Chimera marker file (.cmm) of the C-alpha trace (Angstrom):
<marker_set name="trace">
<marker id="1" x="16.382" y="3.220" z="4.086" r="1" g="1" b="0" radius="0.5"/>
<marker id="2" x="13.687" y="5.704" z="3.204" r="1" g="1" b="0" radius="0.5"/>
<marker id="3" x="11.939" y="7.393" z="6.170" r="1" g="1" b="0" radius="0.5"/>
<marker id="4" x="8.260" y="7.869" z="5.503" r="1" g="1" b="0" radius="0.5"/>
<marker id="5" x="6.201" y="10.468" z="7.422" r="1" g="1" b="0" radius="0.5"/>
<marker id="6" x="3.046" y="8.565" z="8.295" r="1" g="1" b="0" radius="0.5"/>
<marker id="7" x="0.968" y="11.677" z="7.546" r="1" g="1" b="0" radius="0.5"/>
<marker id="8" x="1.970" y="12.064" z="3.931" r="1" g="1" b="0" radius="0.5"/>
<marker id="9" x="1.044" y="10.284" z="0.633" r="1" g="1" b="0" radius="0.5"/>
<marker id="10" x="3.761" y="8.309" z="-0.895" r="1" g="1" b="0" radius="0.5"/>
<marker id="11" x="4.428" y="6.698" z="-4.338" r="1" g="1" b="0" radius="0.5"/>
<marker id="12" x="3.871" y="3.000" z="-5.058" r="1" g="1" b="0" radius="0.5"/>
<marker id="13" x="7.639" y="2.607" z="-5.334" r="1" g="1" b="0" radius="0.5"/>
<marker id="14" x="8.294" y="4.237" z="-1.921" r="1" g="1" b="0" radius="0.5"/>
<marker id="15" x="5.671" y="2.140" z="-0.296" r="1" g="1" b="0" radius="0.5"/>
<marker id="16" x="6.924" y="-1.165" z="-1.779" r="1" g="1" b="0" radius="0.5"/>
<marker id="17" x="10.484" y="-0.229" z="-0.687" r="1" g="1" b="0" radius="0.5"/>
<marker id="18" x="9.354" y="0.424" z="2.851" r="1" g="1" b="0" radius="0.5"/>
<marker id="19" x="7.298" y="-2.799" z="3.251" r="1" g="1" b="0" radius="0.5"/>
<marker id="20" x="9.741" y="-4.830" z="1.187" r="1" g="1" b="0" radius="0.5"/>
<marker id="21" x="7.001" y="-6.003" z="-0.967" r="1" g="1" b="0" radius="0.5"/>
<marker id="22" x="6.754" y="-6.039" z="-4.775" r="1" g="1" b="0" radius="0.5"/>
<marker id="23" x="5.144" y="-3.044" z="-6.237" r="1" g="1" b="0" radius="0.5"/>
<marker id="24" x="3.110" y="-5.317" z="-8.489" r="1" g="1" b="0" radius="0.5"/>
<marker id="25" x="1.564" y="-7.007" z="-5.384" r="1" g="1" b="0" radius="0.5"/>
<marker id="26" x="0.627" y="-3.561" z="-3.785" r="1" g="1" b="0" radius="0.5"/>
<marker id="27" x="-0.802" y="-2.367" z="-7.110" r="1" g="1" b="0" radius="0.5"/>
<marker id="28" x="-2.935" y="-5.604" z="-7.371" r="1" g="1" b="0" radius="0.5"/>
<marker id="29" x="-4.237" y="-5.002" z="-3.757" r="1" g="1" b="0" radius="0.5"/>
<marker id="30" x="-5.010" y="-1.381" z="-4.757" r="1" g="1" b="0" radius="0.5"/>
<marker id="31" x="-6.860" y="-2.486" z="-7.988" r="1" g="1" b="0" radius="0.5"/>
<marker id="32" x="-8.876" y="-4.804" z="-5.915" r="1" g="1" b="0" radius="0.5"/>
<marker id="33" x="-9.711" y="-2.109" z="-3.419" r="1" g="1" b="0" radius="0.5"/>
<marker id="34" x="-7.947" y="-4.045" z="-0.590" r="1" g="1" b="0" radius="0.5"/>
<marker id="35" x="-5.695" y="-1.041" z="0.290" r="1" g="1" b="0" radius="0.5"/>
<marker id="36" x="-6.762" y="2.659" z="0.194" r="1" g="1" b="0" radius="0.5"/>
<marker id="37" x="-5.147" y="4.903" z="-2.422" r="1" g="1" b="0" radius="0.5"/>
<marker id="38" x="-5.764" y="8.204" z="-4.235" r="1" g="1" b="0" radius="0.5"/>
<marker id="39" x="-5.055" y="8.810" z="-7.964" r="1" g="1" b="0" radius="0.5"/>
<marker id="40" x="-3.209" y="12.094" z="-8.514" r="1" g="1" b="0" radius="0.5"/>
<marker id="41" x="-2.412" y="13.141" z="-12.106" r="1" g="1" b="0" radius="0.5"/>
<marker id="42" x="-2.804" y="9.408" z="-13.225" r="1" g="1" b="0" radius="0.5"/>
<marker id="43" x="-0.427" y="8.009" z="-10.393" r="1" g="1" b="0" radius="0.5"/>
<marker id="44" x="-1.261" y="6.162" z="-7.377" r="1" g="1" b="0" radius="0.5"/>
<marker id="45" x="-0.579" y="7.662" z="-4.058" r="1" g="1" b="0" radius="0.5"/>
<marker id="46" x="-0.955" y="5.971" z="-0.763" r="1" g="1" b="0" radius="0.5"/>
<marker id="47" x="-1.205" y="7.113" z="2.902" r="1" g="1" b="0" radius="0.5"/>
<marker id="48" x="1.348" y="5.058" z="4.813" r="1" g="1" b="0" radius="0.5"/>
<marker id="49" x="-0.662" y="4.710" z="7.956" r="1" g="1" b="0" radius="0.5"/>
<marker id="50" x="-3.933" y="3.764" z="6.207" r="1" g="1" b="0" radius="0.5"/>
<marker id="51" x="-1.965" y="1.035" z="4.088" r="1" g="1" b="0" radius="0.5"/>
<marker id="52" x="-0.189" y="-0.262" z="7.112" r="1" g="1" b="0" radius="0.5"/>
<marker id="53" x="-3.495" y="-0.896" z="8.865" r="1" g="1" b="0" radius="0.5"/>
<marker id="54" x="-4.995" y="-2.550" z="5.641" r="1" g="1" b="0" radius="0.5"/>
<marker id="55" x="-2.117" y="-4.763" z="5.319" r="1" g="1" b="0" radius="0.5"/>
<marker id="56" x="-2.357" y="-5.738" z="8.996" r="1" g="1" b="0" radius="0.5"/>
<marker id="57" x="-6.008" y="-6.542" z="8.359" r="1" g="1" b="0" radius="0.5"/>
<marker id="58" x="-5.209" y="-8.636" z="5.397" r="1" g="1" b="0" radius="0.5"/>
<marker id="59" x="-2.476" y="-10.609" z="7.331" r="1" g="1" b="0" radius="0.5"/>
<marker id="60" x="-4.853" y="-11.206" z="10.239" r="1" g="1" b="0" radius="0.5"/>
<marker id="61" x="-7.403" y="-12.793" z="7.950" r="1" g="1" b="0" radius="0.5"/>
<marker id="62" x="-4.585" y="-14.941" z="6.580" r="1" g="1" b="0" radius="0.5"/>
<marker id="63" x="-5.735" y="-14.348" z="2.985" r="1" g="1" b="0" radius="0.5"/>
<marker id="64" x="-2.781" y="-12.553" z="1.761" r="1" g="1" b="0" radius="0.5"/>
<marker id="65" x="-5.107" y="-10.642" z="-0.541" r="1" g="1" b="0" radius="0.5"/>
<marker id="66" x="-5.633" y="-13.767" z="-2.709" r="1" g="1" b="0" radius="0.5"/>
<marker id="67" x="-9.354" y="-14.287" z="-1.908" r="1" g="1" b="0" radius="0.5"/>
<link id1="1" id2="2" r="1" g="1" b="0" radius="0.2"/>
<link id1="2" id2="3" r="1" g="1" b="0" radius="0.2"/>
<link id1="3" id2="4" r="1" g="1" b="0" radius="0.2"/>
<link id1="4" id2="5" r="1" g="1" b="0" radius="0.2"/>
<link id1="5" id2="6" r="1" g="1" b="0" radius="0.2"/>
<link id1="6" id2="7" r="1" g="1" b="0" radius="0.2"/>
<link id1="7" id2="8" r="1" g="1" b="0" radius="0.2"/>
<link id1="8" id2="9" r="1" g="1" b="0" radius="0.2"/>
<link id1="9" id2="10" r="1" g="1" b="0" radius="0.2"/>
<link id1="10" id2="11" r="1" g="1" b="0" radius="0.2"/>
<link id1="11" id2="12" r="1" g="1" b="0" radius="0.2"/>
<link id1="12" id2="13" r="1" g="1" b="0" radius="0.2"/>
<link id1="13" id2="14" r="1" g="1" b="0" radius="0.2"/>
<link id1="14" id2="15" r="1" g="1" b="0" radius="0.2"/>
<link id1="15" id2="16" r="1" g="1" b="0" radius="0.2"/>
<link id1="16" id2="17" r="1" g="1" b="0" radius="0.2"/>
<link id1="17" id2="18" r="1" g="1" b="0" radius="0.2"/>
<link id1="18" id2="19" r="1" g="1" b="0" radius="0.2"/>
<link id1="19" id2="20" r="1" g="1" b="0" radius="0.2"/>
<link id1="20" id2="21" r="1" g="1" b="0" radius="0.2"/>
<link id1="21" id2="22" r="1" g="1" b="0" radius="0.2"/>
<link id1="22" id2="23" r="1" g="1" b="0" radius="0.2"/>
<link id1="23" id2="24" r="1" g="1" b="0" radius="0.2"/>
<link id1="24" id2="25" r="1" g="1" b="0" radius="0.2"/>
<link id1="25" id2="26" r="1" g="1" b="0" radius="0.2"/>
<link id1="26" id2="27" r="1" g="1" b="0" radius="0.2"/>
<link id1="27" id2="28" r="1" g="1" b="0" radius="0.2"/>
<link id1="28" id2="29" r="1" g="1" b="0" radius="0.2"/>
<link id1="29" id2="30" r="1" g="1" b="0" radius="0.2"/>
<link id1="30" id2="31" r="1" g="1" b="0" radius="0.2"/>
<link id1="31" id2="32" r="1" g="1" b="0" radius="0.2"/>
<link id1="32" id2="33" r="1" g="1" b="0" radius="0.2"/>
<link id1="33" id2="34" r="1" g="1" b="0" radius="0.2"/>
<link id1="34" id2="35" r="1" g="1" b="0" radius="0.2"/>
<link id1="35" id2="36" r="1" g="1" b="0" radius="0.2"/>
<link id1="36" id2="37" r="1" g="1" b="0" radius="0.2"/>
<link id1="37" id2="38" r="1" g="1" b="0" radius="0.2"/>
<link id1="38" id2="39" r="1" g="1" b="0" radius="0.2"/>
<link id1="39" id2="40" r="1" g="1" b="0" radius="0.2"/>
<link id1="40" id2="41" r="1" g="1" b="0" radius="0.2"/>
<link id1="41" id2="42" r="1" g="1" b="0" radius="0.2"/>
<link id1="42" id2="43" r="1" g="1" b="0" radius="0.2"/>
<link id1="43" id2="44" r="1" g="1" b="0" radius="0.2"/>
<link id1="44" id2="45" r="1" g="1" b="0" radius="0.2"/>
<link id1="45" id2="46" r="1" g="1" b="0" radius="0.2"/>
<link id1="46" id2="47" r="1" g="1" b="0" radius="0.2"/>
<link id1="47" id2="48" r="1" g="1" b="0" radius="0.2"/>
<link id1="48" id2="49" r="1" g="1" b="0" radius="0.2"/>
<link id1="49" id2="50" r="1" g="1" b="0" radius="0.2"/>
<link id1="50" id2="51" r="1" g="1" b="0" radius="0.2"/>
<link id1="51" id2="52" r="1" g="1" b="0" radius="0.2"/>
<link id1="52" id2="53" r="1" g="1" b="0" radius="0.2"/>
<link id1="53" id2="54" r="1" g="1" b="0" radius="0.2"/>
<link id1="54" id2="55" r="1" g="1" b="0" radius="0.2"/>
<link id1="55" id2="56" r="1" g="1" b="0" radius="0.2"/>
<link id1="56" id2="57" r="1" g="1" b="0" radius="0.2"/>
<link id1="57" id2="58" r="1" g="1" b="0" radius="0.2"/>
<link id1="58" id2="59" r="1" g="1" b="0" radius="0.2"/>
<link id1="59" id2="60" r="1" g="1" b="0" radius="0.2"/>
<link id1="60" id2="61" r="1" g="1" b="0" radius="0.2"/>
<link id1="61" id2="62" r="1" g="1" b="0" radius="0.2"/>
<link id1="62" id2="63" r="1" g="1" b="0" radius="0.2"/>
<link id1="63" id2="64" r="1" g="1" b="0" radius="0.2"/>
<link id1="64" id2="65" r="1" g="1" b="0" radius="0.2"/>
<link id1="65" id2="66" r="1" g="1" b="0" radius="0.2"/>
<link id1="66" id2="67" r="1" g="1" b="0" radius="0.2"/>
</marker_set>
């Protein structure tokens, strides 16, 4: 298991592994601006804590990001 410091930015792969979600699903959410991200040198980077909150909001709405 990868331990993620909640105050750092992580790769799409690390985020997907931590949440046990497909990276393609998280990338789709990022492309639709449903989860926050930064683009660094052409690669997506995510703040764990911000994404965790966004995913909780998506789950609370019950949409699964498929609006």
